[in-house]
N, C-alpha and C positions, 0 to 999 in steps of 0.2 A: 530480206527482199531487196537485195542490192540493185542499184540503178533506178529505183523508184523514189521520187522526192518525198521528204517527210515534212509534216506540219510542225509547228512549234511544240505540239503536244506529243510528237513522236509517232503519230499514226500515218500510214502511207496515204498519199493523196493520189487520186486518179489523174490522168492526163487532162489538161484543159481542152475545151472545145477549140480554142485557138491552135493548140499544138496538133490536135487531130486533123483540123482543116489543112494545116501546112504539110502534114505528113500523108495526107490522102486517106486517113483512117475513117472508118464508119463511126458517126456520132452515136452515143448511147441511146437506148430506146426512148428516154424521156424527151429527147430533142427531135423525134420524128413526128411529123404532122400526120395524123391518122383521120380517116373518115369516122365520124362519131355522131353524137346527138345533135351537132350543129350542121350536119350534112356536108356537102362539098365546099371547097374553097371558092368563094365568089370572086368575080372579076371586076365588080363595080368599085368605083373610087369612093372614099370618104369625102364627100364634096362640101360638107358644111364648113364654112370658114367665117371668122369674125374679124373685122379689121379693127384698127385703133379706135379710141374714143369709147372705152368700155362704160364710162359713166355718162355717156351722151343722153340727153333728155329726149332724143328722137325716138318716137314710138316704133319706127321701122327697125332701128338698131336694137332696141330692147326686145322687140318681137323676134328678131333673128336669133338673138342669144337664147331666149326662152325656148324657141322651137327646137334649136339644136340640143338643148339639155333635157327637154321633155321627150324628144323622140329617140335620141341615141345616147345622150349623156356625154357627148364628146364633140369637139370641134377643133379646127386648126386656127390658131391665133396669128394673124399677120399685123404688122404695124404695132407691135407690142411694146416698143420703146427700148428694146435691147439691140444694140447695133450689130450688124452683120459681122463686122470685124471681131467683136468680142465673142460672139457665138463660135466663130472659127477658132478662137483661142481656147475655148472650153473643149471643143472637139479635139484640138491639137494636143493638149496636155493629157487627155484621156487616152488617145492613141499612143502617145509616147510612153505612158505608164505600162500599157499592155504589151508594148514591144520590148520591155525590159527583160533581162534573163529571168528564168523561172525561179532561180535561187533567191533573187532579190525581191521578187513579188511575194515570196513566202514569208517575208519579214512582217507582213501585215496579217495578223491572225484576227479574224473578224468575228467577235462574239457579240451577238445582238442582245441576248439575255441568257438566263440560266437554262431556258428551254430551247433556245435556238442558237445554233452555231453555223455560220455561213463561211464560205471560203471564196477566195478570189478566182477560183477556177471557172465559175460561172458568173460572178458579179463582184463588185466592190461596194461594200456597205459603209457609209459614213454618216454620222449624225451631225447636222450643221446648226440646228436650233433646237432648244434654247442654247445660247452660247456657253453657259456655264456647264452644260453637259457634253460639250465637245471633248473628244479624246484625241488630241492632236498627235499623240504618238502613233495613232492608227492611220493618220493621214500621210500618204506618201511624201517623202522629202525629195524624191527624184521622180519626175523631172523637177528642177529647182523652182519653177513657177507654179507648180501644181497647187500648193496651199493658197498662194496669193490669188490665183485665178478662181479657184473654187469658193474662196471666201467672198470675193466680189460677186460671183454668180449667185450665191445663196442670198445675198442682200437684195440683188435685183429681182430674184424670184419672189422673195417675201413681199416686196413692194407690188409686184404683179398680182400675187395672190390676195393681198389686201384689197386691191381694186376689184378683183373678181368677186370677193365676198359681197361688196357693196352693189356691184352691177347685177348679180344674181338676185339679191334682195329686191332691187328696184324693178327687175323684170317681172316680179310677182306682186308688185305694188305694196311692198313691205318697207318698214323703216330700214335705213342703210345698215344698221348694226344688228339686225334680227338674227343673222347667222353667226357673225363674228363674236357676239356676246357669249355664245355657248362654248367658244373655244378656249376661253381663259387667257391669262396673261403670258403663258409660256407654252404655246402650241409647239408641236414637234415637227421638224422638217428633217428628212433624211433621204439619202440616195440608195435605191434598192431595186433589184430586178427579180422577178418571179416567173413561174410557169403559168399556163392558162388559169385565169382567175378573175374575179372582180376585186377591186381594191377595197381594203378596209378603211382607207383614209377618206378625208373630206375631198381632196382634190389631188390629182397627179399631173405634173407638167413634164412632157417628154421632149427632149431635144434629139431628134432622130439623126441617124447617119445621113450625110448630105447626098449620098449616092445610092445606097443599098436599102431597099424596102425590107420590111420584116414584121412590123407591127400590124396586128389584125384585130378587128372587133367582130363579135358575133351579132348578127342582125338577121331577122327573118330566116332563122335556121341555116344561115350561111356565114362563112368567114369572109369578111370584107377587108381587103388590104388597104392600109392608109398610104396614099401616094406621098412621095417625097417632095416637099416644098422646102428647099434648102435652108431657109432662115425663118421658117414658121415654127411655132411651138404647139405641139399637140396637147390639148387640155382634155382630161376626162375626169368625171366625177367618181367618187367612191361610195361605199355603203353609208358612211356617216352623213353624207349630203342627201342621200335618198331618204334616210330617216328624218332628218331635220326639215326637209321639204314636204314631209308627209306623203312621200311617194310620187310627187309631181315630177321631180327630176329623177333621172335614171342612173343607176350604177352599172355600166356595161361590162360584160364578160369580154376579156381580151387575152391575147397571147402574143409572143414573139417567136417567129420561126427562123431557123438558121438558113443560110444560103450555101449551096453546095460548092459554089465557085468563088465567092468573095467573102472576106471578113467584114463584119458589121459591128459598129460600136455606137451605142446611144447612151444618153444620160437622162435618168428619170428622177424627178424630185417629188417625194411624197410629203403630204402635209396632213397632220393628224391633230385631233383635239388633245388638249392637255389631259394626261392620263386620269387624273382624279376628278375631272369634270363629268357631270352627267349630261347626256344629250337626249333630245327627244324632238318631236314635231313642234315647229313654231306655232304658238297659239293662234296667230292670225291666219293660219292655213287650215284651221279646224272649224267647221260650222255645221249647220243642219244639212247642207248639201254634200259635204265631204267629212266623214267621220274620221276619228283618229285611227291611223293604220298601224302605228308602231308604239310600243311602250318605251318609256325612258330606260336608258342603259348607261352604266358607268364602266369606264375602262374598256372601251370597245375593242381595243387591240388584243387584250387578253381574252375577252369573250370570243373574238374571231378565231384566235388560235385554238381555244378549247373546242369550238365547233368543228374546225378543220380536223382535229385529232379524232373526233367522233364520227366523221363523215357526214356532218350536218351542214346545211346552208345557213349562215348567220342571219341573213335578212329574214328567212322564214322563221327562225327561232325567236326573233325579236318582234314578230308581228303581234299586234294587240288583239286580244280576244275578249270581247265584252262579256 
């Protein structure tokens, strides 16, 4: 099959969406937004936003955070402490990487596990925490600032996530460490993009493209487009957080759609429980008024993948039945 690029394993790779967009080709079916169980695409904005001071003792601020996470499971964080200039750097190195020649990008063969093999045609997957599990040979060396910028960004993201842990616990009148204690000493953080889904992780932080919209959440049987706020970070909860909050916080279904006229690049940082840790509803959220909704589960990432392979919904499978 001459003329078609080969992966490191010798198998032919399809054209990237970037290439198809530049050539005016039709994207493959999985990138088409279709009417389905969520109805038509909504025109409403995702208006919930939370400003700085996540650990504020103000009941108004805590109430705003709780409302956003109980109703939709997501919000836009502004005043998050990461400078606008640095976020521009993160977007900059990402764009520079995807503008490299296809032959060079093929040097990064992205194996997630024995069961999952991803390729850069639709995403770039990099594990950033715990540090001893990083595979720097899979981190692009070009552009030359890529590794440096991503390393700094991952540290800033971890600090933000640690604050979010505590803020969410306080919003439910729990001890600050009620959620973080379940995550262990080596929680996993990685960069990854997927098709329509709810996240298996505890929390995902999106740095959107500064100009082109594409991220959508399902609400009230409609797809709602997240508006672009250039230096905001979109925060959404995953299944693990819905389990630990005993169903109080929500794990929203979301997707990213392509733009027929413009290229779009975003950076998503996923945060997961340490694989060997068992998670379950926080005891302080279980009483005579609210019974336990979910059973404890270990290695949720693997459990999630097995459910996906069987066509089952992980959150439904882990529901507690007395």
